[in-house]
C-alpha positions in Angstrom: 7.4 -72.5 5.8 5.4 -76.1 6.5 3.3 -76.8 8.9 3.6 -79.7 11.9 0.8 -81.5 13.0 0.6 -83.2 16.2 0.3 -86.9 16.1 -3.5 -86.0 17.3 -4.2 -84.2 15.1 -2.8 -86.3 11.8 -4.7 -89.1 13.4 -7.8 -87.1 13.3 -7.6 -86.1 9.8 -7.0 -89.9 8.8 -10.1 -90.5 10.5 -12.0 -88.0 9.0 -10.9 -89.2 5.7 -11.7 -92.2 6.1 -15.3 -91.7 7.0 -16.4 -89.2 4.5 -13.3 -90.2 1.5 -13.1 -86.7 0.4 -10.2 -84.5 1.2 -12.8 -80.9 0.6 -15.3 -82.6 3.2 -11.8 -82.9 5.6 -10.3 -79.8 5.1 -14.4 -78.0 5.7 -14.5 -80.0 9.0 -11.3 -78.9 10.6 -12.4 -75.1 10.0 -15.8 -75.6 11.5 -13.8 -77.8 14.5 -10.7 -76.0 15.1 -11.4 -73.0 13.8 -7.5 -72.7 12.1 -6.4 -72.5 8.1 -7.2 -76.3 6.9 -4.7 -78.3 5.9 -4.4 -78.6 2.2 -5.6 -81.6 0.6 -2.1 -82.7 -0.2 -1.0 -83.0 2.8 -4.1 -84.8 3.3 -3.0 -87.5 1.2 -0.2 -87.5 2.2 -1.3 -88.4 5.6 -3.3 -91.2 4.2 -0.5 -92.7 2.0 1.6 -93.1 5.2 -1.0 -94.6 7.1 -1.2 -97.0 4.6 2.2 -98.0 3.9 3.0 -97.7 7.4 -0.3 -98.3 9.5 1.0 -95.2 11.1 0.8 -91.1 11.6 3.6 -91.5 13.5 6.5 -89.9 12.5 9.8 -92.1 12.1 12.9 -91.7 14.3 15.2 -88.8 12.9 18.5 -90.0 11.6 21.2 -88.0 12.2 24.2 -88.5 15.9 22.8 -89.0 18.9 24.0 -86.8 21.7 25.1 -89.6 23.9 27.5 -87.6 26.4 24.1 -86.1 27.9 23.4 -89.3 29.8 21.4 -89.2 33.2 25.0 -90.3 34.8 27.0 -87.7 33.1 24.2 -85.6 34.0 24.5 -86.7 37.8 28.3 -87.0 38.2 28.0 -83.2 37.0 25.5 -83.1 39.8 28.1 -84.6 42.5 30.9 -82.2 41.2 29.3 -79.0 41.6 27.9 -80.1 44.6 30.8 -78.9 46.6 31.4 -75.8 44.9 28.9 -74.8 43.3 31.6 -71.5 41.3 33.4 -74.4 39.4 33.7 -73.5 36.2 32.7 -75.5 33.3 36.3 -76.1 32.1 37.6 -77.3 36.2 34.2 -79.7 35.7 34.8 -81.5 32.0 38.4 -81.5 32.9 37.6 -83.7 36.4 35.1 -85.9 34.4 36.8 -86.6 31.4 34.2 -85.0 29.1 34.0 -82.2 26.5 33.9 -78.5 27.6 31.3 -77.9 25.3 29.3 -81.1 26.9 29.8 -79.7 30.3 28.2 -76.2 29.2 24.9 -78.0 27.5 24.4 -80.1 30.2 25.3 -77.6 33.0 22.6 -75.4 30.9 20.2 -78.0 31.0 20.3 -77.7 34.7 19.9 -74.5 34.6 23.0 -73.7 35.7 25.5 -70.3 35.4 28.4 -71.6 33.2 31.6 -70.6 34.5 
């Protein structure tokens, strides 16, 4: 299973590599500092290469279709619709607001509400 590193950890790895220019030294320093298994040399080199190409260790935006229905506006509308009748079903709520039932359920779950 691939391990993911936070932006701070990747930045630390890059800085250590730039200081030493030795992946094994970076691995030893990682183990001494964090007490966890060190990233592989390949991972260190990939982080270095990514920084050389993009100028950053931050991940690129993910591809795929964004969830555009669960906007703040729709969350507010669902909250207002449930203000008078908190037990209203997700089906009635979705019909009333003109959004799909699955989107209404997703919004209700994000609001920690029961989905009737």
